[in-house]
C-alpha positions as CSV (number, residue, x, y, z in Angstrom):
1,M,-14.7,3.1,-7.6
2,R,-18.0,4.1,-6.0
3,P,-19.4,7.4,-4.8
4,G,-18.5,8.3,-1.2
5,S,-21.4,10.8,-1.3
6,R,-23.4,12.6,-3.9
7,S,-20.6,15.1,-4.4
8,Q,-17.4,12.9,-4.1
9,T,-15.9,9.7,-5.3
10,A,-14.1,7.1,-3.1
11,V,-11.2,5.0,-4.4
12,H,-10.3,1.7,-2.8
13,D,-7.1,-0.3,-3.0
14,R,-7.2,-3.7,-4.6
15,L,-5.7,-7.1,-3.7
16,R,-2.0,-7.2,-4.2
17,P,-0.4,-10.2,-6.0
18,H,1.8,-11.1,-3.0
19,D,-1.2,-11.0,-0.7
20,L,-3.0,-13.4,-3.0
21,A,-0.1,-15.8,-2.4
22,L,-0.4,-15.2,1.3
23,F,-4.1,-16.0,1.3
24,V,-3.5,-19.3,-0.7
25,V,-0.9,-20.3,2.0
26,A,-3.3,-19.4,4.8
27,L,-6.1,-21.3,3.2
28,A,-3.9,-24.4,2.8
29,L,-3.0,-24.1,6.5
30,V,-6.6,-24.0,7.5
31,V,-7.4,-27.0,5.4
32,A,-4.4,-28.9,6.9
33,L,-5.1,-27.8,10.5
34,P,-7.6,-30.6,11.5
35,W,-5.0,-33.2,10.3
36,M,-2.2,-31.4,12.2
37,L,-4.3,-31.4,15.4
38,M,-5.2,-35.1,15.1
39,S,-1.6,-36.0,14.4
40,A,-0.4,-34.1,17.4
41,G,-2.8,-35.9,19.7
42,S,-3.9,-35.1,23.2
43,E,-0.8,-36.3,25.1
44,P,0.3,-33.8,27.8
45,V,3.3,-31.7,26.8
46,E,5.3,-29.5,29.1
47,Y,6.4,-26.0,28.0
48,R,9.0,-24.1,30.0
49,D,8.9,-20.2,30.1
50,Q,12.5,-19.2,29.6
51,R,12.0,-15.8,31.4
52,T,10.2,-17.0,34.6
53,G,11.3,-20.6,34.7
54,S,7.7,-21.8,35.2
55,E,6.4,-24.9,33.5
56,T,3.0,-25.4,31.9
57,T,1.4,-28.7,30.8
58,V,-1.0,-28.6,27.9
59,P,-2.3,-31.1,25.3
60,A,0.0,-31.5,22.3
61,W,-2.7,-30.2,19.9
62,A,-2.7,-26.9,21.9
63,G,0.9,-26.4,21.1
64,V,0.1,-26.7,17.4
65,L,-2.6,-24.0,17.7
66,W,-0.1,-21.8,19.6
67,F,2.2,-21.7,16.5
68,V,-0.5,-21.8,13.8
69,I,-2.9,-19.0,15.0
70,P,-0.4,-16.1,14.6
71,F,0.2,-17.1,10.9
72,L,-3.6,-17.0,10.3
73,V,-4.3,-13.7,12.1
74,W,-2.3,-11.5,9.7
75,P,-4.0,-12.7,6.5
76,A,-7.4,-12.6,8.3
77,M,-6.9,-8.9,9.2
78,K,-5.9,-8.1,5.6
79,A,-9.0,-10.0,4.3
80,W,-11.3,-8.2,6.7
81,N,-10.1,-4.8,5.6
82,L,-10.4,-5.8,1.9
83,I,-14.0,-6.7,2.5
84,R,-14.6,-3.4,4.4
85,K,-13.1,-1.4,1.6
86,P,-11.9,1.7,3.5
87,A,-11.3,4.7,1.2
88,A,-7.7,5.2,0.2
89,A,-8.6,8.4,-1.6
90,T,-11.7,10.7,-1.9
91,L,-12.1,13.1,-4.7
92,G,-14.7,15.8,-5.3
93,P,-15.2,19.2,-6.8
94,G,-13.3,20.8,-3.9
95,G,-10.1,18.7,-4.1
96,I,-8.4,15.4,-3.3
97,R,-7.8,13.6,0.0
98,L,-5.3,10.7,0.4
99,Y,-5.3,8.4,3.5
100,R,-2.3,6.6,4.8
101,E,-2.4,2.8,4.9
102,V,-2.0,1.3,8.4
103,G,0.5,-1.5,8.8
104,G,0.2,-3.0,5.3
105,L,-3.3,-4.3,6.3
106,Y,-5.4,-2.3,3.7
107,A,-6.8,-0.3,6.7
108,R,-6.6,3.5,6.3
109,D,-5.8,6.2,8.9
110,N,-8.7,8.6,9.3
111,G,-6.2,11.4,9.5
112,K,-5.7,12.8,6.0
113,K,-2.1,12.6,4.7
114,V,-3.1,14.9,1.8
115,N,-6.0,17.3,1.8
116,L,-5.6,19.8,-1.1
117,G,-7.9,21.8,-3.3
118,W,-7.5,21.4,-7.1
119,D,-5.8,24.8,-7.4
120,E,-3.0,23.4,-5.2
121,V,-2.4,20.3,-7.3
122,Q,-0.1,20.4,-10.4
123,R,0.1,16.7,-11.1
124,I,-0.7,13.3,-9.6
125,V,2.1,10.7,-9.9
126,L,2.1,6.9,-9.8
127,W,5.6,5.8,-8.8
128,R,7.5,2.9,-7.1
129,K,9.0,3.2,-3.7
130,R,12.1,1.0,-2.9
131,T,11.6,-1.0,0.2
132,R,13.1,-4.0,2.0
133,W,10.9,-6.9,3.1
134,L,12.0,-8.2,6.5
135,W,14.7,-5.5,6.3
136,L,16.7,-7.8,3.9
137,I,14.9,-8.6,0.6
138,P,14.7,-5.7,-1.9
139,G,11.3,-4.8,-3.2
140,W,9.0,-2.1,-4.5
141,T,5.6,-0.8,-3.5
142,A,3.3,1.2,-5.8
143,Q,2.7,4.8,-4.5
144,V,0.4,7.6,-5.6
145,G,1.4,11.1,-4.7
146,V,0.6,14.7,-5.4
147,E,2.9,17.4,-6.6
148,K,2.1,21.1,-6.0
149,P,2.9,24.0,-8.4
150,D,5.3,25.6,-5.8
151,D,7.2,22.3,-5.1
152,W,11.0,22.5,-5.2
153,Y,13.2,19.6,-6.3
154,E,15.2,19.8,-3.0
155,V,14.9,22.1,0.0
156,S,17.5,24.4,-1.5
157,R,16.9,24.0,-5.3
158,R,13.8,24.3,-7.4
159,E,15.0,22.2,-10.4
160,P,17.0,19.0,-10.6
161,T,20.2,18.7,-12.6
162,E,20.3,16.8,-15.9
163,Q,22.2,14.0,-14.2
164,E,19.5,13.8,-11.5
165,R,16.7,13.6,-14.1
166,K,18.5,10.6,-15.7
167,S,19.4,8.9,-12.4
168,R,18.3,5.4,-11.6
169,G,19.2,5.8,-7.9
170,H,16.9,6.2,-4.9
171,R,17.0,8.4,-1.8
172,K,17.2,7.0,1.8
173,D,13.3,7.3,2.0
174,G,13.0,5.0,-1.1
175,S,11.9,7.7,-3.6
176,P,13.6,7.9,-7.0
177,I,16.2,10.6,-7.3
178,R,14.7,11.6,-10.7
179,L,11.5,12.8,-8.9
180,G,11.1,15.6,-6.5
181,A,12.1,15.1,-2.8
182,M,8.7,16.4,-1.6
183,L,6.7,13.8,-3.4
184,N,7.2,11.0,-0.8
185,A,5.7,13.2,1.9
186,R,2.4,13.5,-0.1
187,S,2.2,9.9,-1.2
188,I,0.2,6.8,-0.1
189,R,0.5,3.2,-1.0
190,L,-2.0,2.5,-3.8
191,G,-1.9,-0.1,-6.6
192,P,-2.0,0.5,-10.4
193,V,-5.6,-0.8,-10.7
194,A,-6.9,1.6,-8.1
195,F,-4.8,4.4,-9.7
196,K,-6.8,3.8,-12.9
197,H,-10.0,4.6,-11.1
198,L,-8.4,7.6,-9.4
199,A,-7.3,8.9,-12.8
200,E,-10.9,8.6,-14.0
201,A,-12.1,10.6,-11.0
202,V,-9.5,13.3,-11.5
203,A,-10.5,13.7,-15.1
204,T,-14.1,14.3,-13.9
205,Y,-13.3,16.8,-11.2
206,A,-10.1,18.4,-12.4
207,P,-9.3,17.7,-16.1
208,Q,-6.5,20.3,-16.0
209,V,-4.4,18.2,-13.5
210,E,-1.7,16.1,-15.2
211,I,-1.7,12.4,-14.3
212,V,1.6,10.6,-14.8
213,D,2.9,7.1,-14.5
214,E,6.6,7.4,-13.4
215,R,7.1,3.8,-12.2
216,V,9.6,2.8,-14.8
217,H,12.8,4.8,-15.4
218,G,12.8,6.2,-18.9
219,K,9.2,5.3,-19.6
220,R,7.3,8.2,-18.3
221,E,3.6,8.1,-19.4
222,V,1.0,10.8,-19.2
223,I,-2.3,9.0,-18.5
224,R,-5.5,9.8,-20.3
225,P,-8.6,8.5,-18.5
226,S,-9.8,6.6,-21.7
227,R,-6.6,4.6,-21.7
228,A,-5.6,4.7,-18.0
229,T,-3.0,2.0,-17.5
230,G,-3.3,-1.2,-15.4
231,R,0.3,-2.0,-15.9
232,S,1.9,-3.5,-12.8
């Protein structure tokens, strides 16, 4: 966490474990690429465009590049944005701003997803959103969201039932049923390490705001800045 200006603090997301694995694979591919190009050789190879029926002749090594480069561009874009460190959140005496992540690339949309004064914030929540990788594999992403004092549990109800409070289920948008339906609309993707720094900033600017870790069902934890969690 570093100051965004004299009067505010910027919080940046950190490298996610699965992206570390992606970078390792990409690095291995870069190391192996010269050997792959030499093994392919420079013999001419014909490629046929299935849509137009036209044929193109290129060296065999060019075909290797054609398939390898797309696998390197994605991690390269992620790495570039990690180096740039775009602010995922900015906090100051006047309030909190959260910025939506763009395409899972650590880049952030300049348009503020959340822009609230501290008098509009009841609590800040770290939670897990249920997702599906490649539309098939179940997974979870860490989210940080803001709840307002006038939030209702659902559009038509202010409070959840006892059964809903104890539910392990999720809504269609991936948010836990035990949490309010409005939370997802005011949440961004942000990891637990960055959340620790955000909690420290909240304690500085708005100590009255509750900071809660709701990632694990039945293990709700109110965070104190001196012991802000890094649990993943």
